N, C-alpha and C positions, 0 to 999 in steps of 0.2 A: 167609208165602209170598213168594217172590221175584218180581220183575217177569217173569223168564223163565217161572216156574211159572204166573203169571197168563196169560201169552200162550199157553202150551201148553194151559191149561185153557180159554181162549176158543176156541182152534182145535178142541179136542175138542167143545165145546158147539156150534160151527158145524156140524161134521160130524154130530153127533147130531141137530140140527134139520133138516139136509138129509135125513138118513135118514127121519125122521118125515114130513117134507113129501113126500118121494118116495113113501112108502107111501100116504099119504092121497091124493095126486094121482093115483097109479096106479089106485087103487080108483075115484075119481071119474071119471077118464078112461075106464076100461073100461065104466062104467055108461052113458056117453054114446055109445059106439061102435055102429056097425051090428052086428047079430047076427053072431056068428062072428068078429068082428075083435078080436084081442087086442092088448095093449100091445106085446108082442114083435113081432107082425106089423107094427104101425104104425111102430115104431122102424126096422124095415128099410126100409119105404117112405120114411120121413122121411130116412133116410141117403142114399137115392138121389136124392130131391128136392133135398137140400142139396148133394150132391157130384157128382151126375150120373154118367155113364159106366157101365162094366161092372165087375163084381167077381167074383173067384173065391170060392166058398163058404168056403174056408179063410181068405181075407182078411177076409171078413165075420165069421167066427167069432172071429178074432183081434181085430177092431175092437170087437166086442160082448163080448169076454171070456167066451165060452161055448164049449162043446165043438163039434167039427165035427158030431157027431151031432145036437146040439140045433139048430144052425143049419140042418142039412139038413132036419130035421123042419119048422122054421118055413118054409123055402123051399118045401118040398113043398106045404104048406098054401096059401101065397101063389100058387104056380104052379097049383094046382087051381082057384083062384078067378080065374085069368088076370091076376093083379096084377103078377107078374114073369114073365119068360121065362128059361128055363134052356136054354142051347145048348152044343154042343161047342165047345171052345176050338180054333180053327184052328191055333194055334201048338203046342198040346199035345193030341194026340188023346185022351188019357185025361182031361184036365181039362175043367171046365165053367165057363161064364161066365154070370153073372146080370145081367139088366138090368130096369129098370122099364118096364112097359107103359103105354099110354095109360089103360087101366082102373085101373092102380095109381096113376097120377098123379091121376085123378078120385077114387079112394077116399081118397087122402091129403087132397085138398081137401075132401071130404065130412066126413072126421074133424075137420079143423080147423074147419069151419063148425059142427059139432055142439058143439065146445068153446066157441064164442063166448059163449053165455049164462052158462056157469060162469065164464069169465074176466071177463066184464062184471060179474058179481056180486062176484067177488073184488076187482076194481079199485074197485068202488063201496064195498066194505066197508073197504078199507085205503088207498085212494087210488092214484093213478098214480105218484107220486114214489118210494115204496118199490120198486116194480118197476124203474123207471128207474135208481135208485141201486144196486140189487142186481146189475144185469146185468154191468157191467164187472168187479167182483170175482169173480163166478161164472165168467165167461169166463176170467179169469186163473187161477182155481183149476183149472178143467178143463184148461187148457193145461199147467199145472204137473204135474197128476196124469198127464196123457197123456205128458209128457216122462219122468216117472219110470217109467211103465209100459214105455216104449220103451228104458229104461236110460240115459236122458239126465239132464241136470242141470235141475231145475225153475227155477233162477235164470236171469234174463235179463241 
């Protein structure tokens, strides 16, 4: 096997591990959430907490790489819980804008607090250094994949 093949194999193994970790983490995460809160709903709240502002449902669907119908369903559930507000877009009478409510911000904080025991156990099991060491490569990987999704070049 060539060095290039070894690198491609390692890249595949990284993505395979990320997929398995994602599935295990999602299941563990949803077990800790308040009743009725799903991972999909939390990720929308997290998006707003991280980036702030208002978003069109179509922009959210694109960001999460789901259909507009899927995002609309998630937003309807969040709106019914008063975690997001959906209002008419003043610039486009047909369009809608979504924003995070104070209740949504509080729910996000509650979800994070509920994760603390699990995260503390994980850090205790494998140590803090692997998490710190993994963060930069994972951010760079996300940024490269995001650039590829947008049709850009992943190289910097």
